[in-house]
Structures are given as C-alpha cells and as structure tokens.
C-alpha positions in Angstrom: -23.8 32.3 -10.3 -21.3 33.0 -8.2 -17.9 33.3 -9.8 -15.3 31.0 -8.3 -11.4 31.7 -8.2 -8.6 29.8 -9.5 -7.9 27.9 -6.1 -11.5 27.2 -5.7 -12.3 25.6 -9.1 -8.7 23.8 -8.7 -10.4 21.9 -5.1 -14.1 21.7 -6.5 -12.4 19.5 -9.4 -10.2 17.5 -6.7 -13.3 17.0 -4.8 -15.2 16.0 -7.8 -12.2 13.5 -9.0 -11.9 11.8 -5.8 -16.0 11.5 -5.7 -15.7 10.2 -9.2 -15.0 6.4 -8.0 -18.4 4.5 -7.4 -15.9 2.4 -4.5 -14.9 5.9 -2.8 -18.4 7.4 -3.4 -19.8 4.3 -1.4 -16.7 4.3 1.1 -17.8 7.9 1.9 -21.6 7.0 2.2 -20.9 4.4 4.6 -18.6 6.2 7.2 -21.6 9.1 7.1 -23.2 6.0 9.0 -20.4 3.6 10.4 -22.6 2.0 13.5 -25.0 0.5 10.7 -22.1 -0.3 8.4 -19.0 -1.7 10.4 -18.2 -3.5 13.6 -17.4 -1.7 16.9 -14.0 0.0 16.9 -13.6 -0.3 20.4 -13.5 1.8 23.2 -11.9 5.8 22.5 -10.7 4.5 18.7 -12.6 7.2 16.7 -13.3 5.9 12.8 -13.5 2.9 11.4 -10.5 0.7 11.0 -8.8 0.1 7.2 -9.2 -3.7 7.2 -12.9 -3.0 8.2 -13.1 -0.6 5.2 -11.3 -3.1 3.0 -13.5 -5.9 3.6 -17.0 -4.1 3.1 -15.4 -2.6 -0.4 -13.8 -6.2 -1.4 -10.3 -4.6 -2.3 -7.1 -5.3 -1.4 -5.6 -3.4 1.8 -3.5 -1.0 -0.8 -6.8 -0.5 -3.2 -8.2 0.6 0.4 -5.3 2.6 1.1 -5.3 4.6 -1.9 -8.9 5.1 -1.6 -8.8 6.4 1.8 -5.9 8.5 0.4 -7.7 9.8 -2.1 -10.7 11.1 0.0 -7.9 12.5 2.5 -6.5 14.8 0.0 -9.8 16.0 -1.3 -10.4 17.1 2.7 -13.4 14.3 2.9 -11.6 12.2 5.7 -9.1 12.2 8.5 -7.2 9.3 9.6 -6.4 8.7 13.0 -3.6 6.1 14.3 -4.8 3.8 17.1 -1.9 1.6 17.8 -0.6 0.0 14.4 -4.1 0.6 13.1 -5.5 3.6 11.1 -8.8 4.2 11.3 -11.1 6.8 9.3 -14.0 9.4 9.5 -15.5 11.9 7.3 -14.6 15.5 7.5 -18.5 16.9 8.3 -17.2 20.4 8.4 -15.5 19.9 4.8 -18.5 18.1 3.8 -20.6 21.2 4.8 -18.6 23.5 3.3 -18.7 21.8 0.1 -22.4 21.7 0.1 -22.3 25.9 0.6 -19.6 26.2 -2.0 -21.6 23.8 -4.8 -25.0 25.7 -3.3 -23.4 29.2 -4.5 -22.5 28.2 -7.9 
C-alpha cells in the first residue's frame, strides 16, 4: 500500500465526503453522459444548466447549488457562466487522477 501525505489524505477525505451523498453521486453520474440525461444547453453553452440539474434531481435551486458547490470544492466539477445561468460539467482530469490515486493505495 502506497503511503499518502497528510494533504493527499485530506483531499481524499474531501472527495469521499462529496460523494457520500446519493444525490451528489447521482448528479456526477448524470454529468458523465449529459446528452442522455438533460435537454440540450444550446449552441456554445458548455455543460448543463443548473436549472436542468435541479429539475432532474427534484430539489430546490438552493439545494442544487449547494450540491454543485460541494462537488466543485472537491474538484469533481467545473462551472461556466452563460449569461445569467451557471452551467456545470465534470472535471474528467481530476476524476482520472482520483482513479489513479485510489489505484495506488
């Protein structure tokens, strides 16, 4: 088993906490294949609009925002402003690094 530094351990704990909520885990899964789970965001609009995430998850706007902020703090998603809307997408590089880090344990 590879040794982890205290910073790496704290990062892993933050990731696991972000993924410990079934709704956040579901959202992250939906964002992996957004075309299958959400309506089109429009030309030039990266990611999925928060209102679509909120509707699919069946939660309030503030709860959806909290879910996404938690996933963002863990580095699992990125946000983009499109006019007045916030769009979200997975950070595939961070997720791949997490897979590698877990494989090294």
